[in-house]
KEKOLDREN-550491 format. One record per atom (N, C-alpha, C): x, y, z. Coordinates in steps of 0.05 Angstrom, whole numbers, padded with zeros to 5 digits, always signed. Layout:
XYZ
...
***
This chain:
+00055-00117-00476
+00035-00097-00473
+00048-00075-00455
+00039-00044-00475
+00060-00020-00465
+00033-00007-00452
+00041-00005-00423
+00020+00006-00404
+00020+00036-00394
+00000+00050-00393
-00002+00075-00392
-00021+00074-00368
-00015+00109-00355
-00029+00111-00326
-00062+00098-00328
-00072+00114-00348
-00106+00107-00359
-00102+00079-00347
-00081+00058-00354
-00088+00024-00355
-00098+00017-00329
-00094+00041-00302
-00090+00036-00272
-00113+00037-00263
-00134+00048-00279
-00167+00060-00276
-00176+00026-00268
-00195+00030-00247
-00213+00002-00235
-00239+00010-00233
-00252-00011-00222
-00281-00002-00222
-00285+00021-00195
-00267+00023-00172
-00271+00039-00143
-00250+00050-00148
-00226+00054-00160
-00205+00069-00162
-00200+00086-00187
-00186+00112-00183
-00178+00122-00210
-00148+00124-00205
-00135+00122-00229
-00112+00115-00230
-00099+00136-00213
-00091+00156-00208
-00081+00181-00194
-00083+00174-00165
-00099+00151-00145
-00101+00148-00128
-00069+00130-00120
-00066+00117-00138
-00042+00092-00131
-00008+00119-00138
-00018+00139-00138
+00010+00156-00144
+00011+00186-00132
-00013+00193-00124
-00020+00220-00114
-00012+00227-00086
+00010+00245-00086
+00021+00248-00062
+00022+00284-00050
+00015+00283-00023
+00012+00317-00017
+00040+00324-00013
+00060+00301-00004
+00076+00315+00006
+00103+00320-00025
+00088+00303-00040
+00107+00309-00065
+00088+00331-00077
+00068+00347-00075
+00067+00368-00091
+00069+00391-00077
+00074+00388-00045
+00089+00409-00030
+00114+00420-00031
+00125+00392-00036
+00155+00394-00047
+00163+00399-00070
+00143+00402-00092
+00145+00402-00118
+00164+00382-00133
+00155+00360-00126
+00167+00329-00137
+00142+00318-00152
+00159+00317-00176
+00142+00296-00200
+00137+00277-00187
+00119+00259-00179
+00111+00227-00170
+00106+00218-00192
+00105+00224-00212
+00091+00207-00234
+00101+00194-00252
+00087+00162-00244
+00112+00142-00252
+00109+00135-00284
+00132+00129-00303
+00133+00133-00323
+00146+00112-00334
+00171+00091-00321
+00174+00072-00329
+00159+00042-00331
+00161+00029-00351
+00151+00011-00365
+00139-00010-00337
+00163-00016-00325
+00166-00040-00303
+00150-00025-00280
+00151+00003-00277
+00136+00013-00253
+00106+00009-00260
+00097+00019-00283
+00070+00019-00290
+00053-00011-00288
+00075-00033-00298
+00068-00063-00296
+00060-00071-00266
+00073-00064-00251
+00072-00064-00221
+00049-00052-00208
+00046-00030-00222
+00029-00012-00206
-00007-00026-00218
-00002-00042-00244
-00033-00050-00246
-00038-00082-00234
-00010-00093-00234
-00014-00115-00209
-00030-00103-00179
-00015-00081-00170
-00023-00070-00160
-00047-00062-00150
-00058-00042-00172
-00089-00041-00173
-00110-00067-00177
-00102-00083-00186
-00115-00108-00192
-00121-00120-00164
-00096-00117-00141
-00097-00131-00117
-00115-00116-00099
-00112-00083-00104
-00130-00072-00085
-00155-00067-00095
-00163-00076-00122
-00191-00074-00128
-00202-00103-00109
-00193-00126-00114
-00204-00150-00105
-00203-00150-00069
-00185-00128-00054
-00195-00123-00029
-00218-00103-00030
-00218-00088-00042
-00244-00069-00045
-00271-00083-00046
-00272-00104-00064
-00294-00121-00065
-00299-00140-00045
-00277-00145-00031
-00279-00168-00014
-00291-00151+00017
-00282-00128+00025
-00285-00110+00046
-00319-00104+00045
-00324-00096+00017
-00351-00084+00006
-00356-00058+00026
-00330-00041+00029
-00324-00013+00045
-00305+00005+00026
-00313+00031+00025
-00298+00045+00011
-00268+00048+00023
-00245+00054+00006
-00220+00051+00011
-00203+00076+00002
-00187+00086+00025
-00178+00108+00022
-00150+00102+00013
-00130+00108-00003
-00108+00098-00011
-00091+00128-00002
-00074+00130+00021
-00053+00142+00033
-00032+00147+00021
-00016+00127+00008
+00008+00126-00005
+00008+00104-00022
+00014+00109-00046
+00022+00081-00068
+00048+00082-00073
+00057+00092-00096
+00084+00092-00112
+00091+00115-00105
+00118+00112-00100
+00139+00132-00094
+00164+00128-00103
+00160+00155-00122
+00190+00153-00129
+00212+00165-00107
+00239+00160-00118
+00259+00156-00104
+00260+00184-00083
+00256+00200-00100
+00264+00237-00083
+00233+00229-00063
+00211+00229-00071
+00193+00231-00049
+00199+00212-00027
+00206+00187-00034
+00211+00165-00012
+00243+00173+00010
+00255+00193-00001
+00270+00194+00013
+00264+00221+00034
+00249+00240+00026
+00234+00255+00044
+00219+00252+00069
+00210+00225+00064
+00195+00211+00090
+00212+00196+00113
+00213+00200+00140
+00230+00194+00154
+00228+00163+00160
+00201+00151+00158
+00205+00125+00167
+00199+00108+00140
+00205+00118+00124
+00205+00097+00099
+00222+00085+00096
+00224+00056+00087
+00238+00031+00082
+00264+00048+00055
+00284+00045+00063
+00306+00053+00034
+00297+00036+00009
+00286+00012+00009
+00285-00001-00006
+00255-00009-00008
+00241+00008+00001
+00203+00003+00001
+00196-00006-00017
+00175-00026-00022
+00158-00032-00047
+00151-00008-00059
+00143+00011-00043
+00133+00029-00063
+00143+00052-00079
+00175+00041-00083
+00196+00052-00096
+00184+00040-00119
+00175+00017-00130
+00171-00001-00150
+00144-00004-00156
+00123+00005-00142
+00088+00008-00143
+00080-00019-00140
+00091-00030-00118
+00082-00051-00105
+00071-00055-00083
+00068-00026-00073
+00061-00028-00043
+00041-00007-00049
+00022-00007-00030
-00002+00023-00021
-00011+00013+00010
-00008+00042+00020
-00023+00041+00054
-00049+00049+00040
-00067+00039+00059
-00096+00056+00061
-00111+00045+00088
-00132+00059+00081
-00148+00067+00113
-00175+00053+00106
-00192+00049+00117
-00220+00035+00118
-00233+00052+00135
-00253+00071+00132
-00278+00081+00152
-00288+00056+00162
-00284+00067+00193
-00305+00050+00206
-00289+00024+00214
-00267+00019+00209
-00248-00006+00209
-00220-00002+00218
-00212-00014+00240
-00186-00014+00250
-00166-00023+00234
-00145-00018+00229
-00120-00031+00220
-00122-00064+00221
-00113-00073+00240
-00116-00096+00256
-00143-00113+00240
-00164-00108+00248
-00194-00116+00236
-00191-00119+00204
-00183-00100+00196
-00175-00104+00162
-00161-00123+00149
-00139-00129+00166
-00119-00147+00161
-00130-00173+00174
-00146-00174+00198
-00150-00200+00204
-00177-00212+00179
-00188-00198+00178
-00207-00204+00155
-00200-00217+00136
-00177-00198+00128
-00167-00209+00092
-00142-00231+00095
-00140-00240+00126
-00124-00267+00126
-00138-00290+00105
-00121-00299+00094
-00130-00330+00078
-00152-00320+00062
-00162-00298+00052
-00172-00298+00036
-00160-00281+00018
-00142-00280+00013
-00124-00269-00020
-00094-00267-00012
-00077-00277-00036
-00053-00278-00041
-00040-00252-00049
-00024-00244-00028
-00001-00224-00024
+00028-00229-00013
+00037-00207-00020
+00063-00217-00006
+00061-00209+00032
+00051-00186+00028
+00050-00178+00062
+00029-00161+00064
+00015-00164+00089
-00007-00134+00089
+00002-00127+00131
+00004-00113+00126
+00011-00102+00163
-00009-00084+00167
-00021-00090+00191
-00034-00067+00216
-00011-00051+00222
-00015-00024+00217
+00006-00005+00228
-00002+00021+00234
+00011+00028+00257
+00005+00052+00270
+00021+00070+00283
+00015+00099+00286
+00035+00113+00300
+00031+00117+00328
+00005+00115+00339
-00007+00112+00366
-00018+00088+00372
-00007+00064+00391
-00029+00045+00399
-00052+00049+00411
-00068+00039+00395
-00101+00034+00406
-00115+00060+00396
-00101+00079+00381
-00109+00100+00365
-00126+00104+00335
-00150+00093+00334
-00156+00087+00309
-00152+00111+00285
-00145+00130+00295
-00141+00154+00274
-00109+00151+00265
-00092+00140+00276
-00069+00137+00262
-00064+00115+00258
-00082+00089+00246
-00076+00066+00234
-00085+00062+00204
-00062+00044+00197
-00074+00048+00167
-00056+00023+00169
-00068+00007+00134
-00065-00024+00130
-00036-00013+00107
-00017-00030+00105
+00005-00026+00093
+00005-00058+00074
+00000-00057+00040
-00003-00079+00031
+00018-00079+00008
+00030-00107+00004
+00048-00104-00019
+00045-00133-00026
+00059-00131-00058
+00051-00153-00070
+00077-00156-00088
+00082-00181-00096
+00099-00190-00110
+00093-00179-00141
+00124-00178-00158
+00122-00177-00188
+00112-00200-00194
+00107-00202-00221
+00094-00227-00228
+00115-00253-00236
+00141-00246-00230
+00159-00263-00228
+00167-00280-00204
+00152-00264-00176
+00160-00279-00151
+00135-00284-00143
+00138-00307-00120
+00119-00312-00109
+00112-00297-00080
+00084-00297-00081
+00086-00281-00055
+00084-00298-00028
+00086-00281-00004
+00090-00302+00014
+00069-00304+00031
+00050-00290+00038
+00019-00287+00047
+00025-00283+00080
+00047-00263+00083
+00045-00259+00113
+00020-00239+00119
+00006-00241+00137
-00019-00223+00153
-00003-00216+00178
+00003-00190+00184
+00023-00173+00207
+00014-00158+00222
+00015-00156+00251
+00011-00134+00268
+00038-00120+00274
+00033-00098+00272
+00054-00080+00283
+00053-00077+00314
+00071-00083+00321
+00079-00080+00362
+00108-00060+00363
+00087-00037+00373
+00111-00019+00383
+00122-00021+00412
+00151-00028+00418
+00160-00030+00439
+00181-00012+00446
+00192-00012+00466
+00209+00005+00480
+00232+00010+00463
+00236-00022+00449
+00270-00024+00433
+00264-00019+00401
+00237-00008+00400
+00226-00004+00370
+00201-00021+00366
+00198-00027+00339
+00178-00036+00321
+00187-00064+00319
+00164-00086+00322
+00159-00111+00318
+00142-00123+00308
+00137-00149+00296
+00116-00152+00279
+00102-00183+00287
+00077-00188+00296
+00068-00204+00300
+00045-00214+00282
+00044-00246+00270
+00029-00260+00255
+00003-00252+00272
-00017-00242+00250
-00051-00244+00264
-00062-00270+00251
***
């Protein structure tokens, strides 16, 4: 199958939500995915995000999806091998739900590689988001549901 960006449209999501970036626009970075492998991965991710939306029965705002290498390198806390680079991860928020509430709710209800409740400031609902990543078709999901814990020594993760 030859994938096109329009193939990413879902019942509750438009294709652009999976690759739009205000930072890319500000820095004049073309963050539009065009490689077939990336589009195939984004198709998997779009299916999973629709599944999450259906389970939560609440609107989801995707804050970060696919990132080209140039965009990813502009972000100070992004992993150099981020799943976002391959179209296999999305960060999102759900209005009136904390990131930890979302991860707890999704735990054992969906098959994913990893879902992390993360934040800039502990106990500040306005600085929280959920990171969801999936594996491509040829790798198995690990089904990790984690919470980020900020310590003096850095960041740790605990199972939720």
